[in-house]
C-alpha positions, 0 to 999 in steps of 0.5 A: 500500500502506498504510504501517502493518503489524504489526511483529514483533521482529527475533528472531522475525518481521520484517514490512514497514512500508510495504514490506520493511524492510531492515537497511541502508536502514531502520535508523531506521524499524526502530528506531522501530517496535521502540522503540514496540512495546517501550515499549507492552508495558512500559507495559501491564505497568506499568499492569496492576501499578498496577491490581492494587494499586488493585484490592487496596486498593479491592476486597480480596475481588475475587480473580478480578479480581486474577488477571485483572489479573496475567495481562494483565501477564504476557501483555504481558511475554511478548509482548516475547520470544515469538509471543504476539499483541500484540492480546491486550494491549489487548483484555484491558485493555479487558475488565478496565476494564469488569469494574472498573467493574462491581465498583466500582459507584461512579462516584466511586471510585478504582477507577472512575477507574483503570478510565477510564485503563485504557481510555485506555491500552488504546486508545493501546497498541493503536494502537502495537501493531497497525499495521493499518487495522482497529485503528480499528474494533476500538477503536471496537467495544471502546469501544461494548462498554464503554458498552453494558455500563455502560448495561446493568449500571449505568444509574444512572450515566447516559449521560455516561460511556458517551458520553465513553468512545466519543468519547474512545477514537475520538479517541485511536485516530485521533490515534495512527493519524494520528501514527504514519505521520508518525513513520514517514515521518520515519524513512523519510526519514532512512533514505533521506537516509542511504542517499543520503549513504552511496552518495555517500560510497562513490563519492567514497571509491572515486574518492578512494582510486583517485586516492590509490593512483595518486598514491602509486604515482607518488610511490613510483615517483619516489622509487625506480626513477626516482631510481635510474635517473636517478642511474645515468644521471648517473654515480652508478656512479662515485661510489657503492659498487656494492653500494649501487647493486645493493641499490637496483636490487633493491629498486626492481625488487621495487617495480615488480613489486608495481605490476604484480601484483594480489596482491603488496603491499609490506611495511607501513611502520613509523616505525622504517624511516626510520632505516635509509635508506642514503642518509646517516648518520642521527642519531636524536632524540626518541621511542624504539622503544617510544614509536613503536610506541605512536604507530603504534597511534594512526595509520592505515596511510595516515598511517604510509605517508605519513610514512615516504614523506615522510621518505624523500624528505627524506633522499634530497633531503638526500643528493642536494643538501645536501652534508651528511654527516649528517641529523637525524630527530626524532619528537616527540609534542606533545599529540595530534599527532605532529611529525616533523622532518628537518633537514640542515646542508647548503648550503640554498636560497631558500625560494621555490625549494622547489617542484617535483619531489620537494618538491612531489609526494613531500613536500607532495602526499603529506602533504596527501593523508594529512591531514598538515601539511608545512612546508619551510624553508631558507636558503642556508648554513643547511641545510634542515628538513622538518617533518611534523605530524599528529593522533594518531588514525586517519582512521576515528575522524573518520568515526565522529565524523561518523557519531555526529553524523548518528545524534544528529541523526536521533535528535533529529529523531525524538524532537522530532517524536514529542514534538510529536505527543503534545503536540498530540494531548493538547491536541486530546483535551482540547479535544474532552472540554471541548467535549463537556461535561467537568466544569469546576469553577472554569472551569479547563479553558480556561486549562489548554488555553491552557497546553498550547497554549503548551507545544506552541508553545514549542519552535518559538519562536525567542526561546526556542530561543536560550535553552535554559534559559528553554525548559526552565524554561517547559516544567517550569512548564507541566507543574505548572500543567496538572496543578494546573488539571486537578485543580481542574477535578474539584474535586481528585477530589471531583466527576466524577473519571472526567473528570479529564484526568490525561494533560494534564500529559504534553503539556508533559513530552513536549515537555520530554523531546524537548529531551533535557535533562540528568539534573539538569533531569529530576530537578528536574522529577520532584521538583517534580511529585512534590511538587505531587502529594503537596502536593495529596494532603495538602491533601485528606486525610483525604478519599477524593479523596487516593487519586485525586490520588495515582493521577492523579499516578502516571498522569502521572509513569508515562507520562512515565517510559514516554516517557523509556524510549521515548527511550532505546530509540530512541537505543539501537536507532538506535545499534545499527542505525547500527553495523550500517549502518556495518559493511555500508557498510564491507563494501561499501566494502572490496569496491569498494576491492578492485576499485579496487586491481585497476583500478590494478594493471591500469593499471600492468600495461599501462604497459610497466614490464617493460623497466625491471624487466629493466634493474634486475634485470640491474644488481642481479645484476651482469650489467650495469655501472652505469658502462657508457655503454650502461647509462647510456643505457638508464637515461636512456631508462627514466627518461624513460619512467617520468617520462612515465608519472607525469605522467598525473594520478591524478585522471583515473581514466577517461582516465588508464587508457587513456593509459598503455598508449598511451604504451607502444604509441608507445614500442614503435612508435618514435613520439614521443608528446607528450601533454598532459592537462588536469584534466578527466576523460572522463565515463565509461569508454566515452568514454575508450576512444573517445578512446584508440582515436583516438589508437591509430589515430594511433600505428599510422599514424605512421612510426617516428621521427616525432612525434604531438602529442596534447592532451586539454583542457577548453574551453567545458564540453566535452572537446577532443581534438587530434591533430597527426601523419600518416595520421590517421583519424576513427574516433571513435564518441562525439564530438559533432563532428569537424574534420579538416584536412591541411597538406602531410604533416601532419594535424590532427584535432580532436574534441569530446566532450560531458559527456553521451552526445551523438552526433556532430553531423551537420554535423561538418566532415570534410576 
C-alpha cells in the first residue's frame, strides 16, 4: 500500500497514512501530517492576501480578479475547520496565476512575477495537501494548462516561460512527493521506537512494582506480626503492659488480613504517624504539622510509605536494643530534599555490625527501593542515628522529565530532517532552472548554488556542530548572500524577473530554523534580511524593479515565517499527542498494576497466614495469655513460619508464587521443608508450576516428621532443581533432563530446566 493518503483533521475525518493511524502508536506521524496540512492552508491564505494587494496596486480596475483572489483565501481558511476539499486550494491558485498573467500582459511586471510564485506555491501546497499518487499528474496537467494558455493568449512572450513553468512545477511536485514519505517514515519510526520503549517500560514497571509490593509486604510483615510474635515468644508478656501487647496483636492481625484480601488496603501513611509509635517516648524536632503536610504534597505515596516504614523500624530497633528511654525524630527540609533523622542515646554498636535483619531489609532495602538515601551510624556508648534523605518531588515528575526529553528529541529529529529536505530540494530546483537556461546576469547563479550547497552541508559538519554559534552565524550569512546573488542574477528585477529564484534564500533559513535557535538569533536574522531587502529596494528606486525586490523579499521572509509556524505546530501537536500517549500508557499501566496487586494478594492468600491471624486475634481479645508457655510456643512456631515465608525473594515473581503455598502444604503435612532459592527466576509461569508440582509430589510422599531438602539454583545458564527426601517421583513435564538416584531410604532427584521451552532430553538418566 502506498504510504501517502489524504489526511483529514482529527475533528472531522481521520484517514490512514500508510495504514490506520492510531492515537497511541502514531502520535508523531499524526502530528506531522496535521502540522503540514495546517501550515499549507495558512500559507495559501497568506499568499492569496499578498496577491490581492499586488493585484490592487498593479491592476486597480481588475475587480473580478480581486474577488477571485479573496475567495481562494477564504476557501483555504475554511478548509482548516470544515469538509471543504483541500484540492480546491491549489487548483484555484493555479487558475488565478494564469488569469494574472493574462491581465498583466507584461512579462516584466510585478504582477507577472507574483503570478510565477503563485504557481510555485500552488504546486508545493498541493503536494502537502493531497497525499495521493495522482497529485503528480494533476500538477503536471495544471502546469501544461498554464503554458498552453500563455502560448495561446500571449505568444509574444515566447516559449521560455511556458517551458520553465512545466519543468519547474514537475520538479517541485516530485521533490515534495519524494520528501514527504521520508518525513513520514521518520515519524513512523519514532512512533514505533516509542511504542517499543513504552511496552518495555510497562513490563519492567509491572515486574518492578510486583517485586516492590512483595518486598514491602515482607518488610511490613517483619516489622509487625513477626516482631510481635517473636517478642511474645521471648517473654515480652512479662515485661510489657498487656494492653500494649493486645493493641499490637490487633493491629498486626488487621495487617495480615489486608495481605490476604484483594480489596482491603491499609490506611495511607502520613509523616505525622511516626510520632505516635508506642514503642518509646518520642521527642519531636524540626518541621511542624503544617510544614509536613506541605512536604507530603511534594512526595509520592511510595516515598511517604517508605519513610514512615523506615522510621518505624528505627524506633522499634531503638526500643528493642538501645536501652534508651527516649528517641529523637527530626524532619528537616534542606533545599529540595527532605532529611529525616532518628537518633537514640542508647548503648550503640560497631558500625560494621549494622547489617542484617531489620537494618538491612526494613531500613536500607526499603529506602533504596523508594529512591531514598539511608545512612546508619553508631558507636558503642554513643547511641545510634538513622538518617533518611530524599528529593522533594514525586517519582512521576522524573518520568515526565524523561518523557519531555524523548518528545524534544523526536521533535528535533523531525524538524532537522524536514529542514534538510527543503534545503536540498531548493538547491536541486535551482540547479535544474540554471541548467535549463535561467537568466544569469553577472554569472551569479553558480556561486549562489555553491552557497546553498554549503548551507545544506553545514549542519552535518562536525567542526561546526561543536560550535553552535559559528553554525548559526554561517547559516544567517548564507541566507543574505543567496538572496543578494539571486537578485543580481535578474539584474535586481530589471531583466527576466519571472526567473528570479526568490525561494533560494529559504534553503539556508530552513536549515537555520531546524537548529531551533533562540528568539534573539531569529530576530537578528529577520532584521538583517529585512534590511538587505529594503537596502536593495532603495538602491533601485525610483525604478519599477523596487516593487519586485520588495515582493521577492516578502516571498522569502513569508515562507520562512510559514516554516517557523510549521515548527511550532509540530512541537505543539507532538506535545499534545505525547500527553495523550502518556495518559493511555498510564491507563494501561494502572490496569496491569491492578492485576499485579491481585497476583500478590493471591500469593499471600495461599501462604497459610490464617493460623497466625487466629493466634493474634485470640491474644488481642484476651482469650489467650501472652505469658502462657503454650502461647509462647505457638508464637515461636508462627514466627518461624512467617520468617520462612519472607525469605522467598520478591524478585522471583514466577517461582516465588508457587513456593509459598508449598511451604504451607509441608507445614500442614508435618514435613520439614528446607528450601533454598537462588536469584534466578523460572522463565515463565508454566515452568514454575512444573517445578512446584515436583516438589508437591515430594511433600505428599514424605512421612510426617521427616525432612525434604529442596534447592532451586542457577548453574551453567540453566535452572537446577534438587530434591533430597523419600518416595520421590519424576513427574516433571518441562525439564530438559532428569537424574534420579536412591541411597538406602533416601532419594535424590535432580532436574534441569532450560531458559527456553526445551523438552526433556531423551537420554535423561532415570534410576
